[in-house]
Structure formats: C-alpha cells, structure tokens
C-alpha positions in Angstrom: 5.9 16.7 -18.5 8.5 15.3 -15.7 11.1 12.4 -16.9 12.9 10.5 -14.3 15.6 7.9 -14.6 14.8 5.4 -12.2 14.9 1.9 -10.9 11.1 0.5 -10.9 9.8 -2.9 -8.6 7.2 -5.1 -9.0 6.1 -7.6 -6.7 3.0 -10.1 -6.5 1.9 -13.0 -4.6 2.4 -16.2 -6.2 -0.9 -18.1 -6.5 -2.9 -15.1 -5.4 -6.0 -15.5 -7.6 -6.2 -19.3 -6.9 -6.0 -18.7 -3.0 -8.4 -16.0 -2.7 -11.1 -18.6 -4.6 -10.6 -20.9 -1.9 -10.5 -18.1 1.1 -13.2 -16.1 2.9 -13.0 -12.2 2.4 -12.1 -11.8 5.8 -9.2 -14.3 5.3 -8.1 -12.5 2.4 -8.0 -9.4 3.8 -5.7 -10.7 6.5 -3.1 -12.0 4.0 -3.0 -8.8 2.3 -2.5 -6.6 5.8 0.2 -9.4 6.7 2.0 -9.1 3.2 1.9 -4.9 3.5 3.3 -5.1 7.0 6.1 -7.5 6.0 7.3 -5.8 2.6 6.5 -2.0 3.7 9.0 -1.7 5.9 11.9 -3.3 3.6 10.7 -0.8 0.9 11.2 1.9 3.3 14.5 1.1 4.8 16.0 0.7 1.2 14.5 4.2 -0.1 11.9 3.0 -2.3 8.7 5.1 -2.8 5.4 3.0 -2.9 3.7 4.2 -6.1 0.8 1.9 -5.9 -0.6 -1.5 -5.2 -2.9 -3.4 -7.6 -4.5 -6.2 -5.5 -1.4 -7.8 -4.2 0.8 -6.3 -6.4 3.4 -3.0 -5.5 5.0 -0.9 -7.9 7.8 1.0 -6.3 10.4 3.2 -7.4 14.0 3.9 -6.1 16.9 6.0 -7.1 19.4 3.4 -6.9 18.8 0.3 -9.2 21.4 -1.3 -6.7 19.3 -0.4 -3.6 16.3 -1.9 -5.5 17.7 -5.0 -6.0 18.7 -5.3 -2.4 15.2 -4.6 -1.3 14.0 -7.5 -3.5 16.4 -9.9 -2.0 15.5 -8.3 1.8 11.8 -8.9 0.9 12.5 -13.0 0.4 14.7 -13.2 3.3 12.0 -11.7 5.5 9.2 -13.8 3.9 11.1 -16.9 4.5 11.6 -16.2 8.4 8.0 -15.0 8.4 6.7 -18.5 6.4 9.0 -20.6 8.7 6.6 -19.4 12.0 3.5 -19.9 10.5 2.0 -23.1 8.9 1.5 -23.8 5.1 -1.8 -22.2 4.6 -0.7 -19.1 6.0 2.7 -18.8 4.2 3.4 -15.6 1.6 5.6 -16.0 -1.3 6.0 -13.2 -3.8 7.9 -12.6 -7.2 10.3 -9.9 -7.5 11.1 -8.1 -10.5 13.5 -5.2 -11.6 13.9 -2.8 -14.6 15.4 0.5 -15.1 15.0 3.2 -17.4 13.2 7.0 -18.3 9.8 7.3 -17.4 6.9 9.7 -17.5 5.9 10.9 -14.2 2.3 12.3 -13.8 0.0 13.2 -11.2 2.3 10.4 -8.6 2.3 7.9 -11.1 4.9 6.7 -13.3 4.4 5.5 -16.8 6.2 4.3 -20.1 8.1 1.0 -21.6 10.5 0.6 -18.6 7.6 -0.2 -16.3 5.8 -2.3 -18.8 9.0 -4.6 -18.8 9.2 -4.8 -15.2 5.9 -5.7 -15.1 6.6 -8.8 -18.0 9.9 -9.6 -16.3 7.6 -10.6 -13.3 5.6 -13.0 -15.1 8.9 -14.6 -15.6 10.0 -15.0 -12.1 9.1 -17.8 -9.8 8.2 -17.6 -6.1 11.4 -16.6 -4.1 13.1 -15.1 -6.9 14.5 -11.7 -7.6 14.9 -11.2 -11.4 16.0 -7.9 -13.1 16.9 -6.8 -16.6 20.2 -5.8 -18.5 19.6 -2.1 -17.6 20.0 -2.7 -13.9 22.7 -5.1 -14.1 24.9 -2.8 -16.1 24.0 0.3 -13.9 24.1 -1.7 -10.4 27.1 -2.0 -7.9 28.0 -5.6 -8.9 30.2 -5.8 -5.8 27.5 -5.5 -3.6 24.9 -7.9 -5.6 25.5 -11.5 -6.9 23.9 -12.2 -10.2 23.8 -14.8 -13.0 22.3 -14.6 -16.5 19.0 -16.5 -17.4 18.8 -15.5 -21.0 17.3 -13.2 -23.3 13.2 -12.8 -23.6 10.6 -11.9 -25.8 8.3 -10.0 -23.3 4.5 -9.3 -24.8 4.1 -5.9 -26.6 8.0 -5.4 -26.2 9.6 -5.2 -30.0 13.3 -6.3 -28.8 14.1 -9.3 -26.8 15.2 -8.3 -23.3 18.2 -10.0 -21.3 17.4 -11.3 -18.2 19.8 -11.5 -14.8 18.8 -13.0 -11.4 20.1 -12.8 -8.0 21.5 -16.6 -7.1 20.3 -17.9 -3.7 23.3 -19.0 -1.1 24.7 -18.4 2.1 26.4 -15.3 1.2 28.9 -13.8 3.8 28.6 -9.8 4.3 32.3 -9.1 5.0 34.6 -6.6 3.6 33.0 -4.0 1.0 34.3 -6.2 -2.1 33.6 -8.7 -4.6 34.8 -11.3 -2.1 32.2 -10.3 0.4 29.7 -12.2 -1.8 31.4 -15.3 -1.9 28.8 -18.1 -0.8 30.2 -20.0 2.3 28.7 -23.3 0.9 29.3 -23.0 -2.6 32.4 -25.0 -4.6 35.2 -22.8 -6.0 33.5 -19.8 -5.5 30.3 -20.2 -7.8 26.8 -19.3 -6.2 24.8 -22.1 -5.5 22.2 -23.3 -7.9 19.6 -23.4 -4.9 19.7 -22.9 -1.5 21.9 -25.7 0.2 21.7 -24.5 3.6 19.0 -24.0 6.0 19.2 -20.0 6.2 17.4 -17.5 4.7 17.8 -17.9 1.1 19.8 -15.1 0.6 21.9 -15.5 4.0 20.6 -12.1 4.8 22.6 -10.0 2.4 20.3 -7.1 2.5 19.0 -7.5 6.1 22.2 -7.5 7.6 22.5 -3.8 6.5 19.1 -3.0 8.2 19.4 -2.6 11.9 16.3 -1.3 13.2 14.0 -4.0 11.2 11.7 -6.0 13.8 11.6 -10.0 13.7 8.2 -10.5 11.6 6.4 -12.0 14.5 3.2 -13.1 13.5 1.6 -12.1 16.4 2.5 -8.6 15.6 1.2 -8.2 12.3 -2.0 -9.0 13.6 -3.1 -5.5 14.5 -2.8 -4.4 17.8 -1.6 -0.9 16.7 -4.2 -0.8 13.9 -6.9 -1.4 17.1 -5.2 1.5 19.1 -5.4 4.0 16.1 -9.0 3.0 14.9 -10.7 3.2 18.4 -8.7 6.3 18.8 -10.4 7.8 15.2 -13.9 6.4 16.3 -13.7 7.7 19.5 -12.4 11.4 18.1 -15.1 11.2 15.5 -17.8 10.5 18.3 -16.9 13.5 20.3 -17.0 15.8 17.4 -20.7 15.6 18.1 -23.3 14.3 15.6 -27.1 15.1 15.0 -28.2 11.7 15.0 -26.5 8.0 14.8 -27.6 7.6 11.5 -25.4 10.5 9.9 -22.2 8.0 10.9 -23.5 4.8 9.4 -21.4 4.8 6.3 -18.5 6.0 7.4 -18.2 3.9 10.5 -19.3 0.7 8.6 -16.2 1.2 6.1 -13.9 1.6 9.1 -15.3 -1.2 10.4 -15.2 -3.4 7.8 -11.5 -2.9 6.8 -10.4 -4.1 10.5 -9.8 -7.9 11.7 -12.2 -9.4 13.1 -11.1 -8.9 16.9 -10.5 -5.2 16.1 -14.1 -4.9 14.2 -15.3 -6.3 18.2 -13.2 -3.9 20.0 -14.2 -1.0 17.4 -17.9 -2.1 17.4 -18.2 -2.0 21.5 -16.7 1.8 21.4 -19.2 3.0 18.6 -22.2 1.5 20.5 -21.2 3.1 24.1 -20.5 6.3 21.9 -23.5 6.1 19.5 -25.9 4.1 20.5 -27.1 0.1 19.6 -29.3 1.9 16.7 -26.2 3.1 14.7 -24.4 -0.4 14.5 -27.9 -1.7 13.5 -28.2 0.8 10.5 -25.1 -0.4 9.6 -26.0 -4.2 9.5 -29.3 -3.1 7.9 -27.8 -1.1 4.6 -27.9 -3.3 2.0 -25.0 -1.6 0.1 -22.7 -1.1 3.1 -23.2 -5.0 3.6 -22.3 -6.0 0.2 -19.2 -3.8 0.6 -18.1 -5.4 3.6 -18.6 -8.9 2.1 -16.2 -7.5 -0.7 -19.1 -8.0 -3.5 -18.3 -5.0 -5.2 -20.4 -5.7 -8.0 -23.5 -6.7 -6.2 -22.8 -3.0 -4.6 -22.7 -1.7 -7.9 -25.9 -3.1 -8.9 -27.9 -1.8 -5.9 -26.0 1.7 -6.2 -27.7 1.8 -9.8 -30.9 1.5 -8.7 -30.9 4.4 -6.2 -32.7 7.6 -7.1 -30.1 10.3 -9.0 -28.8 12.8 -6.1 -26.4 13.2 -3.5 -27.2 9.9 -1.9 -26.3 8.2 -4.9 -23.0 10.0 -5.6 -22.3 9.5 -1.7 -22.3 5.3 -2.6 -21.0 5.9 -5.9 -17.8 7.6 -4.1 -18.1 4.3 -1.6 -17.5 1.7 -4.6 -14.9 4.0 -5.9 -13.0 4.0 -2.6 -13.4 0.1 -1.8 -11.6 0.0 -5.7 -8.7 2.3 -4.4 -9.8 5.0 -6.5 -9.5 8.1 -4.1 -9.7 10.5 -7.2 -13.3 9.4 -7.8 -14.1 8.6 -4.7 -13.5 12.2 -3.3 -14.7 14.2 -6.3 -18.1 12.1 -5.5 -18.0 12.8 -1.5 -17.7 16.6 -2.5 -20.4 16.6 -5.2 -22.3 14.8 -2.8 -21.7 16.9 0.2 -22.7 20.0 -1.8 -25.7 18.4 -2.4 -26.5 17.9 1.3 -25.4 14.5 1.7 -24.3 15.1 5.5 -22.7 11.0 5.3 -20.3 12.6 2.1 -19.4 15.5 4.5 -18.3 13.2 7.5 -15.9 10.9 4.7 -14.3 13.6 3.5 -13.5 14.9 7.0 -12.7 11.0 8.1 -10.6 11.1 4.7 -8.0 13.7 6.8 -6.9 10.7 8.6 -5.9 8.5 5.6 -2.6 7.2 5.3 -2.4 8.3 1.7 -1.1 11.8 1.3 -2.8 12.5 -2.0 -6.2 11.5 -0.3 -5.5 13.7 2.6 -4.8 16.7 0.5 -7.6 16.2 -1.9 -10.1 15.8 1.1 -8.7 18.9 2.5 -9.3 20.7 -0.7 -12.7 19.4 -1.1 -13.4 20.6 2.3 -11.6 24.4 1.7 -14.3 24.3 -1.3 -17.2 23.4 0.6 -16.8 26.1 3.3 -18.2 24.3 6.1 -16.6 25.3 9.5 -17.4 22.0 11.1 -14.6 21.2 9.3 -12.0 23.3 11.2 -10.8 20.8 14.2 -10.3 18.2 11.8 -8.1 20.5 9.3 -6.2 21.8 12.2 -5.2 18.6 13.8 -3.8 17.6 10.0 -2.0 20.6 10.0 -0.2 19.8 13.2 0.0 16.3 12.0 3.4 14.1 11.2 3.3 11.5 8.4 6.0 8.9 7.3 4.8 9.4 3.6 5.5 12.9 3.6 9.3 12.9 4.7 12.0 12.2 2.8 14.3 14.6 0.1 16.2 13.9 -3.0 14.8 13.0 -6.4 11.7 10.8 -5.4 10.8 13.2 -3.0 11.2 16.4 -5.4 8.8 13.9 -8.4 6.4 12.3 -6.0 6.3 14.6 -2.9 3.1 15.6 -1.5 2.1 18.1 1.4 -1.1 17.5 2.8 -0.3 19.8 5.9 -0.1 22.5 3.3 -3.3 21.6 2.0 -4.8 21.6 5.6 -3.1 25.4 6.2 -4.7 26.7 3.2 -7.7 25.1 3.6 -8.1 26.6 7.2 -7.0 30.1 5.8 -9.8 30.0 3.4 -12.4 29.0 5.8 -11.3 31.3 8.3 -11.4 34.1 5.8 -15.5 33.1 4.5 -15.8 33.4 8.4 -14.4 37.0 8.6 
C-alpha cells in the first residue's frame, strides 16, 4: 500500500443542483465544459494532478500546500474575469477547500481522513472563497499567501474540531518576495479588507500574476472550436478504418455526437453522413437506449437495458451506461466481454477509447484489445504508441504515485498481437 503526504483540493459549483433542475441537458453540459476549460489550466499551471471529477466537483492533489492555496486563489480570480464577460445566467461560482495530510494511494485514487476533511471544509465555504485547514496553514509559505482564521469547526464524521482559515480578498500587490508584498493597496493599517473594496479581481491577481501563458477566459474560445476539429478528425479516422456496415458504428458515433455542443454535433453529423450514409444517423436516432443516454436520462436507459436478453449486446449497453456514469473501469470490462461474445460495437468502442483523454482508460483499452487478439486493432494501437498526452508528462512525487503510461500499454499490446500473428 502506497501512502503520501499531499495537499488535497476540493472544488464545486455553488448551487449546481438547483441550476441543473432549471437547465436543459445541453445547457448543463455546456456549463460543465466551460467550467472544466476554466479550471483545468489553472490546476496544471500550479502543479496539481486531477484525481477525479464527481459531477461538478474536482478532487486534485498537490505536492506543495502553498501551490494548492495559490491555485484556489487563481481559480477565483479567473472565474471573476470570466463572469464579467457573460450574463448572470452563465456565470460560474465555485467554492474551494484545501487540506493536507497522509493519504492512501490506490489505483490512481486517494483515500483517508485528510480527503474527508477537505470535502467537509468545502461545505463551509461560500461562493468565491478559498478555505484551508490548520494543517495547510502550518505547512505553507505564509509570505506568499495572506490568511485569516475562521475558527474551529466540528465536521461531520471527524472526531476533533478542525481549525479553518481563509484567504481574505483584497487588491494585493505582487512585489518583492516578502510578507510586505502582500499588503493590500486599499486596506487601512495594512490589514486585508473584509471584502473586495476594489473593482478588480477579488484577490488582485495574486496568483494569476505568476502565470505567463494562461490566455484570457474569452467565452467564445470556450465553445469548443478545438473540440470540433478533434472530434471531426476522430470520426474521419473511424470512417477511414473501413466498416462492415453502417450499423456497426451506431453506438460509437452516438456516444461521440452526444457529448459535443450542438454546433459541433451538427458538423460531426454532416461528416458522418458523408462517410457512412444517412442510414447510420437514422439508426442512431432510432435506438431507444442511445436516445435515453443522449438525453441524460440514465435511469430510463438502465430500465431499457434490463429488458434486453442476456448476452453480448446487453453487455455492450451496460458498458455504455457505466461510461456515461464516468466508470471507465466497469465500462471497459463489459466492452471486453461483449467483444469476446461477438459484439462488434464493443470492439469498436474499445478502439475508440484509445483516443480517450484519460490515461487509465486508454491503457485499460489497450490491454483489453491485446487479450482479444483482433489484428484490426493494430493501426489504432500503433497510433497510440506514437501519440503524446499531457496527462502522461511530468516528474516528481505526483507522477511517481499516479503516473500512467498508455503508450507502454499500447506497445505491449502490439507486441502481443504481432507475436500471435506470427
């Protein structure tokens, strides 16, 4: 069992549940895409490693508690900048909480009381706040981050009270690397103001001033133009691989099209029509399970899957359901079993997963394809072996603990398939 002393950051969107009840599925997905596009570059810039997402929440770990708190400050200033560019209905407000302690590391996830405390402290935070525990306060560099105590709190499931601090909002000047650098320009007597008494970002750019390659959060740039190019390219590659029939790609394209913004879906649909024929799009639209998944009605999809006859086809749709829930481990296990049972859609889904943004999903899919031994996977595995992914770069403690190498998994799968072919 691996253990490590890490700073744990939890974030979530304030009022997310209430907003989802008032939004369409498409509006909700767009908000989450924008939310992710705003926060992920800040996590990466401050050395954070994303462990998992839980709906609208992020769990991220850092080696440095100072960097963890600065990351939270940077997130709040970046969201302020975004929110002033959009209307109130599109604004995104998050809460941030940081804790530190020894956690258990298993299968790319973290467990233990420090994680539980971070989650509970996040529940104390208001929108726009950055809260952190005494463990973080004692370990961080206080010359870089201002702080004020918010008292001791009895947290649910935690036997002892936890002392909590926050980063006070203020127009901080980032000057010399000394405590004097944190003097707010509009505070009397050098004490940080209780709230933002200025028109700039709530934390005065204290953290974002350290980043030189972070683009402004322009709403138009977050609409998925890069995503459009990437997904259209992936669809074109899928079509070029050659299909026995249009229906074989029904589930694969339905999943890809469903995840895209509406303008992107329209463009992808046009390409799919040209490559695979109108019959494919009709098949996608007419599949009741895919339709339920596309509408975000997972309970209805589950009920319809239960009505299917046991076998490979049912296993495939069980995998689709697990995928929509974010459970890639469960999804890929079912795809592999379904592919062994002769379900072509499951094999294609495994091949598509080699392009997934998550390293563990890519590596798992490569190993599944190796076990299946189907030589049709060779071109996709060769592409993965030569690819470069941001989530596989880095060094230090976090990379040693959570590092994943899907290229190595692809290389081993290629070796297995080529030996089998000889």
